[in-house]
Structures are given as structure tokens and as C-alpha cells.
C-alpha positions as CSV (number, residue, x, y, z in Angstrom):
1,M,-44.2,7.1,5.7
2,K,-43.7,3.9,3.6
3,T,-42.3,6.0,0.8
4,K,-39.7,7.6,3.2
5,I,-38.5,4.2,4.3
6,V,-38.1,3.0,0.7
7,S,-36.3,6.2,-0.1
8,I,-33.9,5.8,2.8
9,R,-33.3,2.2,2.0
10,T,-32.6,3.0,-1.7
11,T,-30.2,5.8,-0.7
12,L,-28.3,3.5,1.7
13,L,-28.1,0.8,-1.0
14,V,-26.8,3.3,-3.6
15,A,-24.3,4.6,-1.1
16,S,-23.1,1.1,-0.3
17,L,-22.7,0.2,-3.9
18,L,-20.7,3.4,-4.6
19,A,-18.4,2.7,-1.7
20,A,-17.9,-0.9,-2.9
21,V,-17.1,0.3,-6.4
22,A,-14.7,3.0,-5.1
23,G,-13.0,0.4,-2.8
24,A,-12.6,-2.0,-5.7
25,G,-11.0,0.8,-7.8
26,M,-8.7,1.7,-5.0
27,A,-7.6,-1.9,-4.5
28,A,-6.7,-2.1,-8.2
29,D,-4.7,1.1,-7.9
30,V,-2.7,0.0,-4.9
31,K,-2.0,-3.4,-6.4
32,E,-0.9,-1.7,-9.7
33,N,1.3,0.8,-7.8
34,W,2.8,-2.1,-5.8
35,E,3.6,-4.0,-9.1
36,K,5.0,-0.9,-10.8
37,H,7.1,0.5,-8.0
38,C,7.7,-2.0,-5.3
39,Q,7.4,-5.6,-6.5
40,K,10.8,-5.7,-8.3
41,C,12.5,-5.5,-4.9
42,H,9.9,-6.5,-2.3
43,G,8.4,-9.3,-4.4
44,A,4.7,-10.0,-5.1
45,D,4.4,-11.7,-1.7
46,G,6.3,-9.0,0.3
47,K,9.1,-11.3,1.3
48,G,11.8,-9.5,-0.6
49,Q,13.2,-12.6,-2.1
50,T,13.9,-11.1,-5.5
51,K,17.4,-10.6,-6.9
52,M,17.2,-6.8,-6.3
53,G,15.6,-7.4,-2.9
54,R,18.4,-9.6,-1.7
55,Q,21.0,-7.2,-3.0
56,S,19.4,-4.3,-1.2
57,G,18.7,-6.2,2.0
58,V,14.9,-5.5,2.0
59,K,12.9,-6.7,4.9
60,D,10.4,-9.5,4.9
61,Y,7.0,-7.9,5.3
62,T,5.4,-11.2,6.2
63,D,7.4,-11.3,9.4
64,P,5.4,-10.0,12.4
65,K,8.5,-8.6,14.0
66,V,9.3,-6.5,10.9
67,Q,5.7,-5.3,10.8
68,E,5.8,-4.4,14.5
69,E,9.0,-2.4,14.0
70,L,7.7,-0.6,10.9
71,K,6.0,2.6,12.0
72,D,3.6,4.2,9.5
73,E,5.2,7.6,9.9
74,N,8.7,6.1,9.1
75,A,7.2,4.1,6.2
76,V,5.7,7.3,4.7
77,K,9.1,9.1,5.0
78,I,11.0,6.2,3.4
79,I,8.5,5.9,0.5
80,K,8.6,9.7,-0.1
81,E,12.4,10.2,0.3
82,G,13.8,6.8,-0.6
83,I,16.9,5.3,1.1
84,V,20.5,6.2,0.7
85,E,23.2,4.5,2.7
86,K,26.9,5.2,2.4
87,D,26.3,7.3,-0.7
88,K,24.5,4.4,-2.4
89,K,20.9,4.6,-3.3
90,K,19.0,1.6,-1.9
91,M,15.5,2.8,-2.7
92,D,14.3,5.5,-5.1
93,P,12.1,8.3,-3.7
94,Y,8.5,8.2,-4.8
95,N,7.3,11.7,-3.6
96,D,6.9,12.9,-7.1
97,K,5.3,9.6,-8.4
98,L,2.8,8.8,-5.7
99,T,0.2,10.9,-3.9
100,D,-0.2,10.9,-0.1
101,E,-3.3,8.7,-0.5
102,E,-1.4,6.3,-2.7
103,I,1.4,6.0,-0.2
104,K,-1.1,5.4,2.7
105,A,-2.7,2.7,0.5
106,L,0.7,1.1,-0.1
107,I,1.4,1.0,3.7
108,A,-2.0,-0.7,4.2
109,Y,-1.0,-3.1,1.4
110,I,2.3,-3.8,3.2
111,R,0.4,-4.5,6.5
112,A,-1.7,-7.1,4.7
113,F,1.4,-9.2,4.2
114,K,1.7,-9.9,7.9
115,K,1.2,-13.6,8.7
């Protein structure tokens, strides 16, 4: 019986460590994707106070009201399809550059900017 308990504890410990390592890898990936694809307009802090962000009129993701109005389904659509207004591209589409999992991770990253 004692061997079984040790085995279960060891299995749980290994599973926890693997989850932590996988989570750390995912966090690095989402941050890297933010820096590569989003930061030039939305800023490192999500406030959108970059030259390109101000020109495009991006929203401040630290604003609770903006966060409340941003629905996940709409955010997925925007990231995948981009934004074009009055025949002017305001945001590139990333459907061919990001997986669905990466897009979901970016949305979670955006949510973390909320004050």
C-alpha cells in the first residue's frame, strides 16, 4: 500500500511539473507573438500609445470599459480577418500567421492588461 501512495504522489508531482513547464513555454510564446504581431500598434502595456496605435485609433486594453465591450468571439474574428475601414487597412489579418490556440492565448494576454 505504501508503494502505491508513493507511486501516486510521484505521478502527481511529475504531472504538475510537466504542466508548469508547458505553461511557461506557452507564456513565452504568447509574449513573443504579442511582441512580433501586436506591440507595434498596441504597445507593450496594451494602452495603444504608439505612433501607429494613435494613427490607427487602437483601444486602450487597460481600460475596464474597453475590456467589457470586447467579446472574445469578436476578438478572434478581428485577429483572424484584420480590420479594413473605408478601404483602408487598419489591422492586418493573422489567420495565416497564428493558430487558433495562439489567438486564444493572445486574447487571454489582452485580458491581463485590465486594471
